[in-house]
C-alpha positions in Angstrom: 0.0 0.0 0.0 1.2 3.5 -0.7 2.6 5.1 2.4 1.5 8.6 1.2 -2.2 7.8 1.4 -4.0 9.3 4.3 -6.2 6.5 5.6 -7.7 8.5 8.4 -10.2 10.2 6.1 -10.5 7.3 3.6 -13.0 4.5 3.3 -10.8 1.6 2.3 -12.9 -1.1 0.6 -11.8 -4.7 0.5 -13.3 -6.2 -2.7 -14.1 -9.4 -0.8 -16.2 -7.5 1.7 -18.2 -5.2 -0.5 -21.4 -7.2 -0.3 -21.3 -7.5 3.5 -20.5 -3.9 4.4 -23.4 -2.5 6.4 -24.6 1.1 5.7 -21.5 1.7 3.5 -22.3 -0.4 0.5 -23.6 1.0 -2.7 -25.0 -2.4 -3.7 -28.8 -2.1 -3.9 -28.7 1.7 -3.6 -30.7 3.9 -6.0 -29.2 7.0 -7.6 -31.4 9.9 -6.8 -29.4 12.8 -8.3 -26.4 13.5 -10.5 -25.1 17.1 -10.5 -22.0 19.2 -10.8 -20.3 19.8 -7.4 -21.6 22.7 -5.5 -19.5 25.3 -3.7 -20.3 23.6 -0.4 -19.2 20.2 -1.8 -16.0 21.6 -3.1 -15.4 23.3 0.3 -15.7 20.0 2.1 -12.8 18.6 0.1 -10.8 21.9 0.1 -11.2 22.1 -3.7 -12.9 25.5 -3.7 -10.1 27.1 -5.8 -10.2 24.3 -8.4 -11.2 25.2 -11.9 -12.8 21.8 -12.3 -16.1 20.8 -10.8 -16.5 17.0 -10.6 -19.7 15.2 -11.3 -21.5 14.1 -8.0 -23.7 11.0 -7.9 -26.1 11.1 -4.9 -27.7 7.9 -3.6 -30.9 7.4 -1.7 -29.2 7.1 1.7 -27.4 10.5 1.1 -24.0 8.9 0.2 -22.2 10.9 -2.6 -19.8 9.5 -5.1 -17.3 11.7 -7.0 -13.9 11.4 -8.5 -10.6 12.6 -7.1 -7.3 12.7 -9.0 -5.7 10.5 -6.4 -6.4 8.6 -3.1 -5.5 11.6 -1.0 -8.2 13.8 -2.5 -5.7 16.3 -3.8 -8.0 17.6 -6.5 -11.3 16.8 -8.2 -11.2 14.1 -10.9 -13.4 12.9 -13.7 -15.9 10.0 -13.7 -16.0 7.7 -16.7 -18.8 5.5 -17.8 -17.7 2.3 -19.5 -20.4 0.7 -21.7 -20.1 -2.9 -22.8 -20.7 -3.9 -26.3 -20.4 -7.2 -28.1 -18.0 -7.2 -31.1 -18.8 -9.1 -34.3 -16.4 -11.8 -33.0 -18.3 -12.2 -29.7 -15.6 -10.4 -27.7 -16.8 -7.8 -25.2 -15.4 -4.4 -25.9 -15.8 -1.3 -23.7 -16.5 2.2 -24.9 -15.4 4.8 -22.3 -16.8 8.3 -22.1 -16.5 11.0 -19.5 -19.6 11.8 -17.5 -20.3 15.5 -18.1 -23.2 17.5 -16.6 -24.6 20.2 -18.9 -26.3 23.0 -17.0 -29.5 24.2 -18.6 -31.2 27.5 -17.9 
């Protein structure tokens, strides 16, 4: 494990325990909102001076998911959506695209 990672403020997930974690698991949760990070959300991460506003995914229990550039939360990052598609040979290929929120008036 990287010694530079601050584990005091991190939720470290063991892939073998994801389905058994109580109140912290995203399995079975419903997405209730997707938006660009607000000033308050940026302030929580000390990203208020960042030029980039990450996409925030909000779940029915109030949990929020957003990307960071690293495990220390140094700066906001970008979420990507990978969509599976069958190729003509039957091999699964993945198309990756950034998740971008377009603000409308």
